[in-house]
Every structure is written in C-alpha cells, then in structure tokens.
C-alpha positions as CSV (number, residue, x, y, z in Angstrom):
1,M,3.0,-16.3,16.4
2,I,3.1,-17.2,12.7
3,Q,3.1,-13.9,10.8
4,F,3.0,-15.3,7.3
5,I,3.5,-18.5,5.3
6,R,5.3,-18.7,2.0
7,G,5.3,-21.9,0.0
8,R,3.7,-23.9,-2.8
9,L,-0.1,-23.8,-3.2
10,V,-1.1,-27.5,-3.2
11,S,-4.9,-27.4,-3.2
12,V,-7.9,-25.1,-2.8
13,E,-10.8,-26.6,-0.8
14,E,-14.2,-25.2,0.1
15,D,-13.1,-23.0,3.0
16,R,-9.3,-23.4,3.2
17,V,-6.1,-23.9,1.2
18,I,-3.2,-26.2,1.7
19,V,0.3,-24.7,1.4
20,D,3.4,-26.9,1.2
21,V,6.3,-25.3,3.1
22,N,9.4,-27.5,2.9
23,G,7.4,-30.7,3.0
24,V,4.9,-29.6,5.7
25,G,1.4,-29.0,4.6
26,Y,-0.4,-26.1,6.3
27,G,-4.2,-25.9,6.2
28,I,-5.2,-22.2,6.1
29,F,-8.8,-21.0,6.3
30,M,-9.5,-18.2,3.8
31,S,-12.5,-16.2,2.6
32,V,-14.1,-17.0,-0.7
33,Q,-12.9,-13.6,-2.1
34,A,-9.3,-14.2,-1.1
35,M,-9.3,-17.7,-2.6
36,S,-10.7,-16.4,-5.9
37,R,-7.6,-14.2,-6.2
38,L,-5.0,-17.0,-5.6
39,P,-2.8,-18.2,-8.5
40,Q,-3.1,-21.7,-9.9
41,T,-2.1,-24.7,-7.7
42,G,1.6,-25.3,-7.9
43,A,2.5,-21.7,-7.8
44,E,4.3,-20.0,-4.9
45,V,2.2,-18.0,-2.5
46,K,2.7,-15.7,0.5
47,I,-0.2,-15.7,2.9
48,H,-0.4,-13.4,5.9
49,T,-1.8,-15.4,8.8
50,Y,-3.7,-15.1,12.1
51,L,-3.3,-18.0,14.5
52,N,-6.5,-18.7,16.5
53,V,-5.8,-20.9,19.6
54,K,-8.8,-22.7,21.1
55,E,-8.9,-25.3,23.9
56,D,-9.4,-28.1,21.3
57,A,-7.8,-26.7,18.2
58,M,-5.3,-24.3,16.6
59,Q,-6.5,-22.7,13.4
60,L,-4.7,-20.6,10.8
61,F,-6.7,-17.9,9.0
62,G,-5.0,-16.5,5.9
63,F,-5.1,-13.2,4.0
64,L,-3.4,-12.0,0.8
65,T,-2.5,-8.5,2.1
66,R,-1.7,-7.0,5.5
67,D,-4.7,-4.6,5.0
68,D,-7.0,-7.7,4.8
69,L,-5.4,-9.0,8.0
70,M,-5.8,-5.6,9.8
71,I,-9.5,-5.4,8.9
72,F,-10.0,-9.0,10.1
73,R,-8.4,-8.2,13.5
74,L,-10.8,-5.2,13.8
75,L,-13.7,-7.5,13.1
76,I,-12.9,-10.1,15.6
77,G,-12.3,-7.4,18.2
78,V,-16.1,-6.8,18.1
79,N,-17.8,-8.7,20.8
80,G,-19.8,-11.5,19.3
81,I,-17.8,-11.9,16.1
82,G,-15.2,-14.7,16.1
83,P,-12.7,-15.7,13.4
84,K,-15.3,-17.7,11.4
85,G,-17.7,-14.7,11.5
86,G,-14.9,-12.3,10.5
87,Q,-14.1,-14.6,7.6
88,A,-17.7,-14.8,6.6
89,I,-18.0,-11.0,6.4
90,L,-14.8,-10.8,4.2
91,S,-16.2,-13.5,1.9
92,V,-19.1,-11.1,0.9
93,L,-17.3,-7.8,1.4
94,S,-13.8,-6.7,0.4
95,P,-12.0,-4.6,3.0
96,D,-12.8,-1.4,1.1
97,D,-16.5,-2.4,0.7
98,L,-16.6,-3.1,4.5
99,R,-15.1,0.3,5.2
100,F,-17.8,1.9,2.9
101,A,-20.5,-0.1,4.7
102,V,-19.3,0.8,8.2
103,L,-18.8,4.5,7.4
104,A,-22.2,4.7,5.7
105,G,-24.0,2.8,8.4
106,D,-25.1,0.2,5.9
107,A,-26.1,-2.7,8.2
108,K,-27.9,-4.5,5.4
109,A,-24.7,-5.0,3.4
110,I,-22.8,-6.4,6.4
111,S,-25.7,-8.7,7.5
112,A,-25.6,-10.3,4.1
113,A,-22.7,-12.4,5.5
114,P,-23.8,-15.9,6.7
115,G,-24.4,-16.0,10.4
116,I,-24.3,-12.2,10.8
117,G,-27.7,-10.7,11.8
118,K,-28.9,-7.2,11.7
119,K,-28.2,-6.5,15.4
120,T,-24.6,-7.8,15.1
121,A,-24.1,-5.7,12.0
122,E,-25.3,-2.6,13.8
123,K,-23.1,-3.3,16.8
124,L,-20.1,-3.8,14.4
125,I,-20.8,-0.4,12.8
126,L,-21.1,1.3,16.2
127,E,-17.8,-0.2,17.4
128,L,-15.8,0.3,14.3
129,K,-17.0,3.7,13.0
130,D,-14.5,5.5,15.2
131,K,-11.7,3.2,14.2
132,L,-12.1,3.8,10.5
133,K,-11.8,7.2,8.8
134,I,-13.3,8.2,5.6
135,G,-9.8,8.9,4.2
136,D,-9.0,5.2,4.7
137,A,-11.8,4.2,2.4
138,L,-11.2,7.0,-0.1
139,D,-7.4,6.6,-0.5
140,Y,-6.6,10.3,-0.4
141,K,-4.2,10.3,2.5
142,D,-1.2,9.3,0.4
143,S,-2.1,11.5,-2.6
144,E,0.3,14.3,-3.6
145,A,-2.7,16.4,-4.3
146,V,-3.9,16.7,-0.7
147,Y,-6.0,19.8,0.0
148,S,-4.4,22.9,1.3
149,G,-6.0,22.3,4.6
150,G,-4.4,18.8,4.9
151,A,-5.9,15.4,5.3
152,A,-8.4,16.4,8.0
153,N,-9.9,19.0,5.6
154,A,-9.9,16.4,2.8
155,D,-11.9,14.1,5.1
156,S,-14.4,16.9,5.8
157,V,-14.9,17.7,2.1
158,Q,-15.4,14.1,1.2
159,S,-17.8,13.5,4.1
160,E,-19.9,16.5,3.2
161,A,-20.0,15.4,-0.5
162,V,-21.2,11.9,0.6
163,Q,-23.9,13.5,2.8
164,A,-25.1,15.7,0.0
165,L,-25.4,12.7,-2.4
166,V,-27.4,10.8,0.3
167,A,-29.7,13.8,0.6
168,L,-30.2,13.6,-3.2
169,G,-31.5,10.1,-2.8
170,Y,-28.4,8.0,-3.4
171,G,-27.5,5.1,-1.1
172,S,-24.7,5.7,1.5
173,T,-22.4,3.0,0.1
174,E,-23.1,4.0,-3.5
175,A,-22.3,7.6,-2.6
176,L,-19.0,6.7,-0.9
177,K,-17.9,4.6,-3.9
178,A,-18.6,7.4,-6.3
179,V,-16.7,9.9,-4.1
180,K,-13.8,7.5,-4.0
181,Q,-13.5,7.6,-7.8
182,V,-13.1,11.4,-7.9
183,P,-9.4,12.2,-8.5
184,A,-7.8,14.2,-5.8
185,K,-6.7,16.9,-8.3
186,E,-10.4,17.5,-9.2
187,A,-11.6,17.6,-5.6
188,A,-10.7,21.1,-4.4
189,D,-14.0,21.6,-2.6
190,V,-17.4,20.0,-1.9
191,E,-19.0,21.4,-5.1
192,S,-16.2,20.0,-7.3
193,V,-16.5,16.6,-5.7
194,L,-20.3,16.6,-6.1
195,K,-20.2,17.5,-9.8
196,R,-17.6,14.8,-10.6
197,A,-19.4,12.2,-8.4
198,L,-22.7,12.9,-10.1
199,K,-21.2,12.3,-13.5
200,I,-19.9,9.0,-12.3
201,L,-23.4,8.0,-10.8
202,L,-25.4,9.1,-13.8
C-alpha cells in the first residue's frame, strides 16, 4: 500500500491534486479544506494517502496529516460511508470539528456534508462515539498539567463542564469548543472550567 507521496505539486483541480514524483504524475483526491492548506504549485509536498481499490479503478485519497488520515479511516469504516462520502465530510468539517460533532451528538453539523443525510449522520455518531474520547478533541492528554486523577479524571471534568454548558442553553458543539480553549492549568475542577469557558462564550 502507498503510505504517502512526496513530490512537486503540479496543479490543484476541483477535487484532486496532481503531484509529480520523479516524472510520474499522481492524481490524488483531497478535501476542499485540505487543498486550501496546500502551498503554491511548484512547491514540494508530502501527502499521506489511502489507496481505494475498486473493480474498475484505483483511487488515491490524500491527507496533510496522519490524524486526518486516521479520522478518514474511521469514517469509511461506518457502513454506508465510502471514500467519497468520507472526503465530503472532511470538506465541511475539520478532524477536530468532526470530533466535536460526534461527541456532542450534532447530526446537523455532519449532515451538512454533500450526500450525507440525517440518518447516516446519526448512524455515524452512534458507531464512532465509543471510538472517540473527549480528551482526543480537547487535547489535554499530552499536557504536563494533567489533573491529579489522571487523564480519565480529566475526561470526566471536561465532560461534566460541557454538559453543564448545554444545560445553560449553549449548543453541544459550541460548548465543546469553549471547553477546549480552557488551559489545563486553569481546569482543576468542573467549576473552574465552567467559569473560564463562560468568559470565552460571553
């Protein structure tokens, strides 16, 4: 399998890019968000890839980070979502935004992707919720200021803070994003996280 491609960016088309690797041009399908973060044509790029083999075609799907690729693999693991569907979702939601939407149960945000209906979005949330942890979206697992109870306790504090914000009338995704912005050193308990998150939201 082709793990990644490194070469010169030749062109950016509607839904794919062409990368020249030693005189061979590779067509790689990419999301709109990913293509918007590419350097100018002529520059060297490294693109992580997923090779989709069909009876009548072989397609390369590209990602700028291994995290993007990991999220894509989770998406296409959901029954009913193929590579094109996974790419469509990542065109409207960044990996972090998708994590927020899944953890918050925000089917509306996911169904904003072309070709993804409400039922498919709800199924995606159901299947991925146990595979994504709130700590993955909140970036606290690698912090030096992890709570005394460890990462599991940190997840619990963050989760309770999000639930409290939702009870106050804030949207689930909005609440998750606000909690993410609270520095770990200021998040000793739920009350501290709530106070800081409310300042961010107001």
